[in-house]
Chimera marker file (.cmm) of the C-alpha trace (Angstrom):
<marker_set name="trace">
<marker id="1" x="62.747" y="144.504" z="161.075" r="1" g="1" b="0" radius="0.5"/>
<marker id="2" x="60.239" y="146.231" z="159.734" r="1" g="1" b="0" radius="0.5"/>
<marker id="3" x="58.242" y="145.052" z="156.307" r="1" g="1" b="0" radius="0.5"/>
<marker id="4" x="59.995" y="147.524" z="154.090" r="1" g="1" b="0" radius="0.5"/>
<marker id="5" x="63.545" y="145.396" z="154.999" r="1" g="1" b="0" radius="0.5"/>
<marker id="6" x="61.068" y="142.262" z="153.471" r="1" g="1" b="0" radius="0.5"/>
<marker id="7" x="61.087" y="143.715" z="149.562" r="1" g="1" b="0" radius="0.5"/>
<marker id="8" x="62.350" y="141.417" z="146.941" r="1" g="1" b="0" radius="0.5"/>
<marker id="9" x="64.062" y="141.955" z="143.395" r="1" g="1" b="0" radius="0.5"/>
<marker id="10" x="63.061" y="139.995" z="141.380" r="1" g="1" b="0" radius="0.5"/>
<marker id="11" x="65.485" y="137.630" z="139.902" r="1" g="1" b="0" radius="0.5"/>
<marker id="12" x="67.753" y="138.024" z="136.997" r="1" g="1" b="0" radius="0.5"/>
<marker id="13" x="66.404" y="135.708" z="134.480" r="1" g="1" b="0" radius="0.5"/>
<marker id="14" x="63.147" y="137.260" z="135.264" r="1" g="1" b="0" radius="0.5"/>
<marker id="15" x="61.500" y="134.180" z="134.907" r="1" g="1" b="0" radius="0.5"/>
<marker id="16" x="58.935" y="135.130" z="137.297" r="1" g="1" b="0" radius="0.5"/>
<marker id="17" x="58.201" y="138.807" z="139.433" r="1" g="1" b="0" radius="0.5"/>
<marker id="18" x="57.907" y="139.023" z="142.957" r="1" g="1" b="0" radius="0.5"/>
<marker id="19" x="57.479" y="142.428" z="143.830" r="1" g="1" b="0" radius="0.5"/>
<marker id="20" x="56.665" y="143.130" z="147.642" r="1" g="1" b="0" radius="0.5"/>
<marker id="21" x="54.982" y="146.701" z="148.404" r="1" g="1" b="0" radius="0.5"/>
<marker id="22" x="54.810" y="148.413" z="151.187" r="1" g="1" b="0" radius="0.5"/>
<marker id="23" x="52.746" y="151.302" z="152.424" r="1" g="1" b="0" radius="0.5"/>
<marker id="24" x="54.648" y="152.554" z="155.292" r="1" g="1" b="0" radius="0.5"/>
<marker id="25" x="51.250" y="155.021" z="156.600" r="1" g="1" b="0" radius="0.5"/>
<marker id="26" x="48.997" y="151.450" z="156.446" r="1" g="1" b="0" radius="0.5"/>
<marker id="27" x="51.806" y="149.207" z="157.047" r="1" g="1" b="0" radius="0.5"/>
<marker id="28" x="50.093" y="146.386" z="154.549" r="1" g="1" b="0" radius="0.5"/>
<marker id="29" x="52.386" y="144.196" z="152.076" r="1" g="1" b="0" radius="0.5"/>
<marker id="30" x="50.312" y="143.457" z="148.640" r="1" g="1" b="0" radius="0.5"/>
<marker id="31" x="52.090" y="140.815" z="147.098" r="1" g="1" b="0" radius="0.5"/>
<marker id="32" x="51.329" y="140.156" z="143.301" r="1" g="1" b="0" radius="0.5"/>
<marker id="33" x="53.074" y="137.137" z="141.666" r="1" g="1" b="0" radius="0.5"/>
<marker id="34" x="53.469" y="135.066" z="138.371" r="1" g="1" b="0" radius="0.5"/>
<marker id="35" x="53.438" y="131.014" z="138.516" r="1" g="1" b="0" radius="0.5"/>
<marker id="36" x="57.470" y="130.816" z="138.786" r="1" g="1" b="0" radius="0.5"/>
<marker id="37" x="59.273" y="128.566" z="136.506" r="1" g="1" b="0" radius="0.5"/>
<marker id="38" x="60.845" y="125.078" z="137.844" r="1" g="1" b="0" radius="0.5"/>
<marker id="39" x="63.084" y="122.558" z="136.112" r="1" g="1" b="0" radius="0.5"/>
<marker id="40" x="60.941" y="118.814" z="134.810" r="1" g="1" b="0" radius="0.5"/>
<marker id="41" x="61.606" y="116.056" z="136.909" r="1" g="1" b="0" radius="0.5"/>
<marker id="42" x="63.103" y="113.305" z="135.256" r="1" g="1" b="0" radius="0.5"/>
<marker id="43" x="64.048" y="110.014" z="136.505" r="1" g="1" b="0" radius="0.5"/>
<marker id="44" x="66.758" y="107.648" z="134.839" r="1" g="1" b="0" radius="0.5"/>
<marker id="45" x="67.801" y="104.105" z="136.175" r="1" g="1" b="0" radius="0.5"/>
<marker id="46" x="70.883" y="102.100" z="136.061" r="1" g="1" b="0" radius="0.5"/>
<marker id="47" x="69.772" y="98.475" z="134.986" r="1" g="1" b="0" radius="0.5"/>
<marker id="48" x="72.206" y="96.273" z="135.843" r="1" g="1" b="0" radius="0.5"/>
<marker id="49" x="71.644" y="92.313" z="133.969" r="1" g="1" b="0" radius="0.5"/>
<marker id="50" x="72.099" y="89.463" z="136.051" r="1" g="1" b="0" radius="0.5"/>
<marker id="51" x="73.942" y="87.912" z="133.509" r="1" g="1" b="0" radius="0.5"/>
<marker id="52" x="76.555" y="91.100" z="133.635" r="1" g="1" b="0" radius="0.5"/>
<marker id="53" x="76.503" y="94.550" z="132.040" r="1" g="1" b="0" radius="0.5"/>
<marker id="54" x="74.200" y="97.502" z="132.412" r="1" g="1" b="0" radius="0.5"/>
<marker id="55" x="71.582" y="98.527" z="129.519" r="1" g="1" b="0" radius="0.5"/>
<marker id="56" x="71.798" y="101.245" z="127.402" r="1" g="1" b="0" radius="0.5"/>
<marker id="57" x="68.376" y="102.001" z="124.752" r="1" g="1" b="0" radius="0.5"/>
<marker id="58" x="68.884" y="104.408" z="122.011" r="1" g="1" b="0" radius="0.5"/>
<marker id="59" x="66.677" y="107.294" z="121.493" r="1" g="1" b="0" radius="0.5"/>
<marker id="60" x="64.432" y="107.615" z="118.663" r="1" g="1" b="0" radius="0.5"/>
<marker id="61" x="63.869" y="111.228" z="119.362" r="1" g="1" b="0" radius="0.5"/>
<marker id="62" x="66.452" y="114.151" z="119.420" r="1" g="1" b="0" radius="0.5"/>
<marker id="63" x="68.587" y="114.442" z="120.736" r="1" g="1" b="0" radius="0.5"/>
<marker id="64" x="69.656" y="111.374" z="119.103" r="1" g="1" b="0" radius="0.5"/>
<marker id="65" x="72.271" y="108.518" z="120.919" r="1" g="1" b="0" radius="0.5"/>
<marker id="66" x="72.654" y="106.045" z="123.602" r="1" g="1" b="0" radius="0.5"/>
<marker id="67" x="71.194" y="106.607" z="127.077" r="1" g="1" b="0" radius="0.5"/>
<marker id="68" x="70.096" y="105.890" z="130.227" r="1" g="1" b="0" radius="0.5"/>
<marker id="69" x="66.325" y="104.449" z="130.035" r="1" g="1" b="0" radius="0.5"/>
<marker id="70" x="63.996" y="107.219" z="131.875" r="1" g="1" b="0" radius="0.5"/>
<marker id="71" x="62.431" y="109.246" z="131.001" r="1" g="1" b="0" radius="0.5"/>
<marker id="72" x="59.687" y="112.655" z="132.871" r="1" g="1" b="0" radius="0.5"/>
<marker id="73" x="58.147" y="111.924" z="136.117" r="1" g="1" b="0" radius="0.5"/>
<marker id="74" x="54.153" y="111.640" z="135.665" r="1" g="1" b="0" radius="0.5"/>
<marker id="75" x="51.894" y="114.248" z="137.576" r="1" g="1" b="0" radius="0.5"/>
<marker id="76" x="50.523" y="112.157" z="140.999" r="1" g="1" b="0" radius="0.5"/>
<marker id="77" x="53.358" y="109.279" z="140.402" r="1" g="1" b="0" radius="0.5"/>
<marker id="78" x="56.501" y="108.677" z="142.901" r="1" g="1" b="0" radius="0.5"/>
<marker id="79" x="59.942" y="108.798" z="141.397" r="1" g="1" b="0" radius="0.5"/>
<marker id="80" x="59.401" y="105.432" z="142.373" r="1" g="1" b="0" radius="0.5"/>
<marker id="81" x="57.240" y="104.331" z="140.146" r="1" g="1" b="0" radius="0.5"/>
<marker id="82" x="58.167" y="106.435" z="137.152" r="1" g="1" b="0" radius="0.5"/>
<marker id="83" x="61.641" y="104.740" z="137.059" r="1" g="1" b="0" radius="0.5"/>
<marker id="84" x="59.480" y="101.771" z="136.763" r="1" g="1" b="0" radius="0.5"/>
<marker id="85" x="57.114" y="102.476" z="134.569" r="1" g="1" b="0" radius="0.5"/>
<marker id="86" x="59.522" y="104.444" z="132.143" r="1" g="1" b="0" radius="0.5"/>
<marker id="87" x="62.528" y="100.947" z="132.271" r="1" g="1" b="0" radius="0.5"/>
<marker id="88" x="59.601" y="98.946" z="131.308" r="1" g="1" b="0" radius="0.5"/>
<marker id="89" x="58.188" y="101.460" z="128.663" r="1" g="1" b="0" radius="0.5"/>
<marker id="90" x="61.715" y="101.629" z="127.397" r="1" g="1" b="0" radius="0.5"/>
<marker id="91" x="63.511" y="98.206" z="127.412" r="1" g="1" b="0" radius="0.5"/>
<marker id="92" x="60.697" y="95.848" z="128.114" r="1" g="1" b="0" radius="0.5"/>
<marker id="93" x="62.263" y="94.049" z="131.242" r="1" g="1" b="0" radius="0.5"/>
<marker id="94" x="60.946" y="93.937" z="134.721" r="1" g="1" b="0" radius="0.5"/>
<marker id="95" x="63.127" y="95.947" z="137.301" r="1" g="1" b="0" radius="0.5"/>
<marker id="96" x="63.100" y="95.468" z="140.777" r="1" g="1" b="0" radius="0.5"/>
<marker id="97" x="65.154" y="98.781" z="142.364" r="1" g="1" b="0" radius="0.5"/>
<marker id="98" x="67.779" y="98.392" z="144.814" r="1" g="1" b="0" radius="0.5"/>
<marker id="99" x="68.598" y="101.913" z="145.439" r="1" g="1" b="0" radius="0.5"/>
<marker id="100" x="67.970" y="105.632" z="145.048" r="1" g="1" b="0" radius="0.5"/>
<marker id="101" x="72.065" y="106.304" z="143.484" r="1" g="1" b="0" radius="0.5"/>
<marker id="102" x="71.889" y="110.058" z="143.252" r="1" g="1" b="0" radius="0.5"/>
<marker id="103" x="70.463" y="113.233" z="142.149" r="1" g="1" b="0" radius="0.5"/>
<marker id="104" x="71.604" y="115.404" z="139.101" r="1" g="1" b="0" radius="0.5"/>
<marker id="105" x="70.274" y="118.884" z="138.295" r="1" g="1" b="0" radius="0.5"/>
<marker id="106" x="73.100" y="120.394" z="136.315" r="1" g="1" b="0" radius="0.5"/>
<marker id="107" x="70.562" y="122.952" z="134.093" r="1" g="1" b="0" radius="0.5"/>
<marker id="108" x="72.436" y="122.670" z="131.347" r="1" g="1" b="0" radius="0.5"/>
<marker id="109" x="72.040" y="118.650" z="131.679" r="1" g="1" b="0" radius="0.5"/>
<marker id="110" x="69.490" y="118.021" z="128.826" r="1" g="1" b="0" radius="0.5"/>
<marker id="111" x="69.597" y="120.615" z="125.867" r="1" g="1" b="0" radius="0.5"/>
<marker id="112" x="65.722" y="120.920" z="125.452" r="1" g="1" b="0" radius="0.5"/>
<marker id="113" x="64.760" y="121.784" z="128.942" r="1" g="1" b="0" radius="0.5"/>
<marker id="114" x="65.950" y="122.139" z="132.867" r="1" g="1" b="0" radius="0.5"/>
<marker id="115" x="65.446" y="118.915" z="134.075" r="1" g="1" b="0" radius="0.5"/>
<marker id="116" x="66.038" y="117.452" z="137.728" r="1" g="1" b="0" radius="0.5"/>
<marker id="117" x="67.125" y="114.376" z="137.168" r="1" g="1" b="0" radius="0.5"/>
<marker id="118" x="66.968" y="111.388" z="140.199" r="1" g="1" b="0" radius="0.5"/>
<marker id="119" x="69.025" y="108.029" z="139.189" r="1" g="1" b="0" radius="0.5"/>
<marker id="120" x="68.395" y="104.660" z="140.632" r="1" g="1" b="0" radius="0.5"/>
<marker id="121" x="70.526" y="101.355" z="140.676" r="1" g="1" b="0" radius="0.5"/>
<marker id="122" x="67.995" y="98.514" z="139.720" r="1" g="1" b="0" radius="0.5"/>
<marker id="123" x="68.482" y="94.662" z="138.509" r="1" g="1" b="0" radius="0.5"/>
<marker id="124" x="66.561" y="92.445" z="135.803" r="1" g="1" b="0" radius="0.5"/>
<marker id="125" x="66.562" y="89.439" z="134.212" r="1" g="1" b="0" radius="0.5"/>
<marker id="126" x="66.187" y="88.947" z="130.333" r="1" g="1" b="0" radius="0.5"/>
<marker id="127" x="67.164" y="90.539" z="127.201" r="1" g="1" b="0" radius="0.5"/>
<marker id="128" x="66.426" y="94.363" z="126.917" r="1" g="1" b="0" radius="0.5"/>
<marker id="129" x="64.340" y="95.098" z="123.861" r="1" g="1" b="0" radius="0.5"/>
<marker id="130" x="63.632" y="98.893" z="122.848" r="1" g="1" b="0" radius="0.5"/>
<marker id="131" x="60.362" y="100.090" z="122.993" r="1" g="1" b="0" radius="0.5"/>
<marker id="132" x="58.506" y="103.627" z="123.407" r="1" g="1" b="0" radius="0.5"/>
<marker id="133" x="60.615" y="105.936" z="122.136" r="1" g="1" b="0" radius="0.5"/>
<marker id="134" x="64.119" y="103.733" z="122.357" r="1" g="1" b="0" radius="0.5"/>
<marker id="135" x="64.301" y="101.947" z="118.630" r="1" g="1" b="0" radius="0.5"/>
<marker id="136" x="66.746" y="100.015" z="120.945" r="1" g="1" b="0" radius="0.5"/>
<marker id="137" x="68.188" y="98.639" z="123.997" r="1" g="1" b="0" radius="0.5"/>
<marker id="138" x="71.370" y="96.712" z="124.757" r="1" g="1" b="0" radius="0.5"/>
<marker id="139" x="73.484" y="95.734" z="127.339" r="1" g="1" b="0" radius="0.5"/>
<marker id="140" x="76.989" y="97.481" z="127.680" r="1" g="1" b="0" radius="0.5"/>
<marker id="141" x="80.357" y="96.438" z="129.991" r="1" g="1" b="0" radius="0.5"/>
<marker id="142" x="82.240" y="99.609" z="131.022" r="1" g="1" b="0" radius="0.5"/>
<marker id="143" x="84.892" y="99.374" z="128.792" r="1" g="1" b="0" radius="0.5"/>
<marker id="144" x="82.878" y="99.253" z="125.201" r="1" g="1" b="0" radius="0.5"/>
<marker id="145" x="80.354" y="101.751" z="126.028" r="1" g="1" b="0" radius="0.5"/>
<marker id="146" x="79.169" y="103.062" z="122.982" r="1" g="1" b="0" radius="0.5"/>
<marker id="147" x="80.568" y="106.576" z="121.717" r="1" g="1" b="0" radius="0.5"/>
<marker id="148" x="77.618" y="108.862" z="121.649" r="1" g="1" b="0" radius="0.5"/>
<marker id="149" x="75.811" y="108.435" z="125.192" r="1" g="1" b="0" radius="0.5"/>
<marker id="150" x="73.437" y="111.663" z="125.585" r="1" g="1" b="0" radius="0.5"/>
<marker id="151" x="72.955" y="114.169" z="128.093" r="1" g="1" b="0" radius="0.5"/>
<marker id="152" x="74.848" y="113.954" z="131.266" r="1" g="1" b="0" radius="0.5"/>
<marker id="153" x="75.011" y="110.389" z="130.944" r="1" g="1" b="0" radius="0.5"/>
<marker id="154" x="78.572" y="109.776" z="130.270" r="1" g="1" b="0" radius="0.5"/>
<marker id="155" x="79.003" y="111.600" z="133.895" r="1" g="1" b="0" radius="0.5"/>
<marker id="156" x="76.085" y="109.741" z="135.018" r="1" g="1" b="0" radius="0.5"/>
<marker id="157" x="78.362" y="106.190" z="134.295" r="1" g="1" b="0" radius="0.5"/>
<marker id="158" x="81.593" y="107.281" z="135.232" r="1" g="1" b="0" radius="0.5"/>
<marker id="159" x="80.103" y="108.150" z="138.899" r="1" g="1" b="0" radius="0.5"/>
<marker id="160" x="78.126" y="104.751" z="139.334" r="1" g="1" b="0" radius="0.5"/>
<marker id="161" x="81.356" y="102.751" z="137.822" r="1" g="1" b="0" radius="0.5"/>
<marker id="162" x="83.339" y="104.515" z="140.233" r="1" g="1" b="0" radius="0.5"/>
<marker id="163" x="80.913" y="103.603" z="143.295" r="1" g="1" b="0" radius="0.5"/>
<marker id="164" x="80.443" y="99.938" z="141.878" r="1" g="1" b="0" radius="0.5"/>
<marker id="165" x="85.056" y="99.874" z="141.893" r="1" g="1" b="0" radius="0.5"/>
<marker id="166" x="85.283" y="101.914" z="145.693" r="1" g="1" b="0" radius="0.5"/>
<marker id="167" x="81.675" y="102.605" z="147.665" r="1" g="1" b="0" radius="0.5"/>
<marker id="168" x="82.398" y="106.129" z="146.788" r="1" g="1" b="0" radius="0.5"/>
<marker id="169" x="79.126" y="108.341" z="145.731" r="1" g="1" b="0" radius="0.5"/>
<marker id="170" x="79.366" y="111.073" z="143.542" r="1" g="1" b="0" radius="0.5"/>
<marker id="171" x="79.868" y="114.892" z="145.778" r="1" g="1" b="0" radius="0.5"/>
<marker id="172" x="76.508" y="117.359" z="145.878" r="1" g="1" b="0" radius="0.5"/>
<link id1="1" id2="2" r="1" g="1" b="0" radius="0.2"/>
<link id1="2" id2="3" r="1" g="1" b="0" radius="0.2"/>
<link id1="3" id2="4" r="1" g="1" b="0" radius="0.2"/>
<link id1="4" id2="5" r="1" g="1" b="0" radius="0.2"/>
<link id1="5" id2="6" r="1" g="1" b="0" radius="0.2"/>
<link id1="6" id2="7" r="1" g="1" b="0" radius="0.2"/>
<link id1="7" id2="8" r="1" g="1" b="0" radius="0.2"/>
<link id1="8" id2="9" r="1" g="1" b="0" radius="0.2"/>
<link id1="9" id2="10" r="1" g="1" b="0" radius="0.2"/>
<link id1="10" id2="11" r="1" g="1" b="0" radius="0.2"/>
<link id1="11" id2="12" r="1" g="1" b="0" radius="0.2"/>
<link id1="12" id2="13" r="1" g="1" b="0" radius="0.2"/>
<link id1="13" id2="14" r="1" g="1" b="0" radius="0.2"/>
<link id1="14" id2="15" r="1" g="1" b="0" radius="0.2"/>
<link id1="15" id2="16" r="1" g="1" b="0" radius="0.2"/>
<link id1="16" id2="17" r="1" g="1" b="0" radius="0.2"/>
<link id1="17" id2="18" r="1" g="1" b="0" radius="0.2"/>
<link id1="18" id2="19" r="1" g="1" b="0" radius="0.2"/>
<link id1="19" id2="20" r="1" g="1" b="0" radius="0.2"/>
<link id1="20" id2="21" r="1" g="1" b="0" radius="0.2"/>
<link id1="21" id2="22" r="1" g="1" b="0" radius="0.2"/>
<link id1="22" id2="23" r="1" g="1" b="0" radius="0.2"/>
<link id1="23" id2="24" r="1" g="1" b="0" radius="0.2"/>
<link id1="24" id2="25" r="1" g="1" b="0" radius="0.2"/>
<link id1="25" id2="26" r="1" g="1" b="0" radius="0.2"/>
<link id1="26" id2="27" r="1" g="1" b="0" radius="0.2"/>
<link id1="27" id2="28" r="1" g="1" b="0" radius="0.2"/>
<link id1="28" id2="29" r="1" g="1" b="0" radius="0.2"/>
<link id1="29" id2="30" r="1" g="1" b="0" radius="0.2"/>
<link id1="30" id2="31" r="1" g="1" b="0" radius="0.2"/>
<link id1="31" id2="32" r="1" g="1" b="0" radius="0.2"/>
<link id1="32" id2="33" r="1" g="1" b="0" radius="0.2"/>
<link id1="33" id2="34" r="1" g="1" b="0" radius="0.2"/>
<link id1="34" id2="35" r="1" g="1" b="0" radius="0.2"/>
<link id1="35" id2="36" r="1" g="1" b="0" radius="0.2"/>
<link id1="36" id2="37" r="1" g="1" b="0" radius="0.2"/>
<link id1="37" id2="38" r="1" g="1" b="0" radius="0.2"/>
<link id1="38" id2="39" r="1" g="1" b="0" radius="0.2"/>
<link id1="39" id2="40" r="1" g="1" b="0" radius="0.2"/>
<link id1="40" id2="41" r="1" g="1" b="0" radius="0.2"/>
<link id1="41" id2="42" r="1" g="1" b="0" radius="0.2"/>
<link id1="42" id2="43" r="1" g="1" b="0" radius="0.2"/>
<link id1="43" id2="44" r="1" g="1" b="0" radius="0.2"/>
<link id1="44" id2="45" r="1" g="1" b="0" radius="0.2"/>
<link id1="45" id2="46" r="1" g="1" b="0" radius="0.2"/>
<link id1="46" id2="47" r="1" g="1" b="0" radius="0.2"/>
<link id1="47" id2="48" r="1" g="1" b="0" radius="0.2"/>
<link id1="48" id2="49" r="1" g="1" b="0" radius="0.2"/>
<link id1="49" id2="50" r="1" g="1" b="0" radius="0.2"/>
<link id1="50" id2="51" r="1" g="1" b="0" radius="0.2"/>
<link id1="51" id2="52" r="1" g="1" b="0" radius="0.2"/>
<link id1="52" id2="53" r="1" g="1" b="0" radius="0.2"/>
<link id1="53" id2="54" r="1" g="1" b="0" radius="0.2"/>
<link id1="54" id2="55" r="1" g="1" b="0" radius="0.2"/>
<link id1="55" id2="56" r="1" g="1" b="0" radius="0.2"/>
<link id1="56" id2="57" r="1" g="1" b="0" radius="0.2"/>
<link id1="57" id2="58" r="1" g="1" b="0" radius="0.2"/>
<link id1="58" id2="59" r="1" g="1" b="0" radius="0.2"/>
<link id1="59" id2="60" r="1" g="1" b="0" radius="0.2"/>
<link id1="60" id2="61" r="1" g="1" b="0" radius="0.2"/>
<link id1="61" id2="62" r="1" g="1" b="0" radius="0.2"/>
<link id1="62" id2="63" r="1" g="1" b="0" radius="0.2"/>
<link id1="63" id2="64" r="1" g="1" b="0" radius="0.2"/>
<link id1="64" id2="65" r="1" g="1" b="0" radius="0.2"/>
<link id1="65" id2="66" r="1" g="1" b="0" radius="0.2"/>
<link id1="66" id2="67" r="1" g="1" b="0" radius="0.2"/>
<link id1="67" id2="68" r="1" g="1" b="0" radius="0.2"/>
<link id1="68" id2="69" r="1" g="1" b="0" radius="0.2"/>
<link id1="69" id2="70" r="1" g="1" b="0" radius="0.2"/>
<link id1="70" id2="71" r="1" g="1" b="0" radius="0.2"/>
<link id1="71" id2="72" r="1" g="1" b="0" radius="0.2"/>
<link id1="72" id2="73" r="1" g="1" b="0" radius="0.2"/>
<link id1="73" id2="74" r="1" g="1" b="0" radius="0.2"/>
<link id1="74" id2="75" r="1" g="1" b="0" radius="0.2"/>
<link id1="75" id2="76" r="1" g="1" b="0" radius="0.2"/>
<link id1="76" id2="77" r="1" g="1" b="0" radius="0.2"/>
<link id1="77" id2="78" r="1" g="1" b="0" radius="0.2"/>
<link id1="78" id2="79" r="1" g="1" b="0" radius="0.2"/>
<link id1="79" id2="80" r="1" g="1" b="0" radius="0.2"/>
<link id1="80" id2="81" r="1" g="1" b="0" radius="0.2"/>
<link id1="81" id2="82" r="1" g="1" b="0" radius="0.2"/>
<link id1="82" id2="83" r="1" g="1" b="0" radius="0.2"/>
<link id1="83" id2="84" r="1" g="1" b="0" radius="0.2"/>
<link id1="84" id2="85" r="1" g="1" b="0" radius="0.2"/>
<link id1="85" id2="86" r="1" g="1" b="0" radius="0.2"/>
<link id1="86" id2="87" r="1" g="1" b="0" radius="0.2"/>
<link id1="87" id2="88" r="1" g="1" b="0" radius="0.2"/>
<link id1="88" id2="89" r="1" g="1" b="0" radius="0.2"/>
<link id1="89" id2="90" r="1" g="1" b="0" radius="0.2"/>
<link id1="90" id2="91" r="1" g="1" b="0" radius="0.2"/>
<link id1="91" id2="92" r="1" g="1" b="0" radius="0.2"/>
<link id1="92" id2="93" r="1" g="1" b="0" radius="0.2"/>
<link id1="93" id2="94" r="1" g="1" b="0" radius="0.2"/>
<link id1="94" id2="95" r="1" g="1" b="0" radius="0.2"/>
<link id1="95" id2="96" r="1" g="1" b="0" radius="0.2"/>
<link id1="96" id2="97" r="1" g="1" b="0" radius="0.2"/>
<link id1="97" id2="98" r="1" g="1" b="0" radius="0.2"/>
<link id1="98" id2="99" r="1" g="1" b="0" radius="0.2"/>
<link id1="99" id2="100" r="1" g="1" b="0" radius="0.2"/>
<link id1="100" id2="101" r="1" g="1" b="0" radius="0.2"/>
<link id1="101" id2="102" r="1" g="1" b="0" radius="0.2"/>
<link id1="102" id2="103" r="1" g="1" b="0" radius="0.2"/>
<link id1="103" id2="104" r="1" g="1" b="0" radius="0.2"/>
<link id1="104" id2="105" r="1" g="1" b="0" radius="0.2"/>
<link id1="105" id2="106" r="1" g="1" b="0" radius="0.2"/>
<link id1="106" id2="107" r="1" g="1" b="0" radius="0.2"/>
<link id1="107" id2="108" r="1" g="1" b="0" radius="0.2"/>
<link id1="108" id2="109" r="1" g="1" b="0" radius="0.2"/>
<link id1="109" id2="110" r="1" g="1" b="0" radius="0.2"/>
<link id1="110" id2="111" r="1" g="1" b="0" radius="0.2"/>
<link id1="111" id2="112" r="1" g="1" b="0" radius="0.2"/>
<link id1="112" id2="113" r="1" g="1" b="0" radius="0.2"/>
<link id1="113" id2="114" r="1" g="1" b="0" radius="0.2"/>
<link id1="114" id2="115" r="1" g="1" b="0" radius="0.2"/>
<link id1="115" id2="116" r="1" g="1" b="0" radius="0.2"/>
<link id1="116" id2="117" r="1" g="1" b="0" radius="0.2"/>
<link id1="117" id2="118" r="1" g="1" b="0" radius="0.2"/>
<link id1="118" id2="119" r="1" g="1" b="0" radius="0.2"/>
<link id1="119" id2="120" r="1" g="1" b="0" radius="0.2"/>
<link id1="120" id2="121" r="1" g="1" b="0" radius="0.2"/>
<link id1="121" id2="122" r="1" g="1" b="0" radius="0.2"/>
<link id1="122" id2="123" r="1" g="1" b="0" radius="0.2"/>
<link id1="123" id2="124" r="1" g="1" b="0" radius="0.2"/>
<link id1="124" id2="125" r="1" g="1" b="0" radius="0.2"/>
<link id1="125" id2="126" r="1" g="1" b="0" radius="0.2"/>
<link id1="126" id2="127" r="1" g="1" b="0" radius="0.2"/>
<link id1="127" id2="128" r="1" g="1" b="0" radius="0.2"/>
<link id1="128" id2="129" r="1" g="1" b="0" radius="0.2"/>
<link id1="129" id2="130" r="1" g="1" b="0" radius="0.2"/>
<link id1="130" id2="131" r="1" g="1" b="0" radius="0.2"/>
<link id1="131" id2="132" r="1" g="1" b="0" radius="0.2"/>
<link id1="132" id2="133" r="1" g="1" b="0" radius="0.2"/>
<link id1="133" id2="134" r="1" g="1" b="0" radius="0.2"/>
<link id1="134" id2="135" r="1" g="1" b="0" radius="0.2"/>
<link id1="135" id2="136" r="1" g="1" b="0" radius="0.2"/>
<link id1="136" id2="137" r="1" g="1" b="0" radius="0.2"/>
<link id1="137" id2="138" r="1" g="1" b="0" radius="0.2"/>
<link id1="138" id2="139" r="1" g="1" b="0" radius="0.2"/>
<link id1="139" id2="140" r="1" g="1" b="0" radius="0.2"/>
<link id1="140" id2="141" r="1" g="1" b="0" radius="0.2"/>
<link id1="141" id2="142" r="1" g="1" b="0" radius="0.2"/>
<link id1="142" id2="143" r="1" g="1" b="0" radius="0.2"/>
<link id1="143" id2="144" r="1" g="1" b="0" radius="0.2"/>
<link id1="144" id2="145" r="1" g="1" b="0" radius="0.2"/>
<link id1="145" id2="146" r="1" g="1" b="0" radius="0.2"/>
<link id1="146" id2="147" r="1" g="1" b="0" radius="0.2"/>
<link id1="147" id2="148" r="1" g="1" b="0" radius="0.2"/>
<link id1="148" id2="149" r="1" g="1" b="0" radius="0.2"/>
<link id1="149" id2="150" r="1" g="1" b="0" radius="0.2"/>
<link id1="150" id2="151" r="1" g="1" b="0" radius="0.2"/>
<link id1="151" id2="152" r="1" g="1" b="0" radius="0.2"/>
<link id1="152" id2="153" r="1" g="1" b="0" radius="0.2"/>
<link id1="153" id2="154" r="1" g="1" b="0" radius="0.2"/>
<link id1="154" id2="155" r="1" g="1" b="0" radius="0.2"/>
<link id1="155" id2="156" r="1" g="1" b="0" radius="0.2"/>
<link id1="156" id2="157" r="1" g="1" b="0" radius="0.2"/>
<link id1="157" id2="158" r="1" g="1" b="0" radius="0.2"/>
<link id1="158" id2="159" r="1" g="1" b="0" radius="0.2"/>
<link id1="159" id2="160" r="1" g="1" b="0" radius="0.2"/>
<link id1="160" id2="161" r="1" g="1" b="0" radius="0.2"/>
<link id1="161" id2="162" r="1" g="1" b="0" radius="0.2"/>
<link id1="162" id2="163" r="1" g="1" b="0" radius="0.2"/>
<link id1="163" id2="164" r="1" g="1" b="0" radius="0.2"/>
<link id1="164" id2="165" r="1" g="1" b="0" radius="0.2"/>
<link id1="165" id2="166" r="1" g="1" b="0" radius="0.2"/>
<link id1="166" id2="167" r="1" g="1" b="0" radius="0.2"/>
<link id1="167" id2="168" r="1" g="1" b="0" radius="0.2"/>
<link id1="168" id2="169" r="1" g="1" b="0" radius="0.2"/>
<link id1="169" id2="170" r="1" g="1" b="0" radius="0.2"/>
<link id1="170" id2="171" r="1" g="1" b="0" radius="0.2"/>
<link id1="171" id2="172" r="1" g="1" b="0" radius="0.2"/>
</marker_set>
């Protein structure tokens, strides 16, 4: 295979350009690129309260509505630490992570940006209180969820409740 066969066209969305220029005489490759755009890394946590139900937060900022506690992973922070931190900041609860549930990556899952979220299941005791960018935090059961749930969190919650009933995880 010659080097010339490795030429790469730029992606269709023009988010970055990668050009491979080849001199047949010298057989050298020159690669020039710009920094690629990548999805933002986030975490969400389904907090199960020992007295029953799960915690949702009411968002202060757009998009307004109810959501799972979560947010962006800070540089140098693990997903697990970010999940515990975000849960504490938004619900005032000390959570214990139980398991990593699933990762959601639909580019349309967040209307603000392309994000990839890893969702954790956690347990906690006590009554949640809204904090940070959550104006409220409440415990809900499956049959009494609020009408306005933002992002792809209705799908995540449906996957969660199915998992709790059947043990079936979401498919990739």
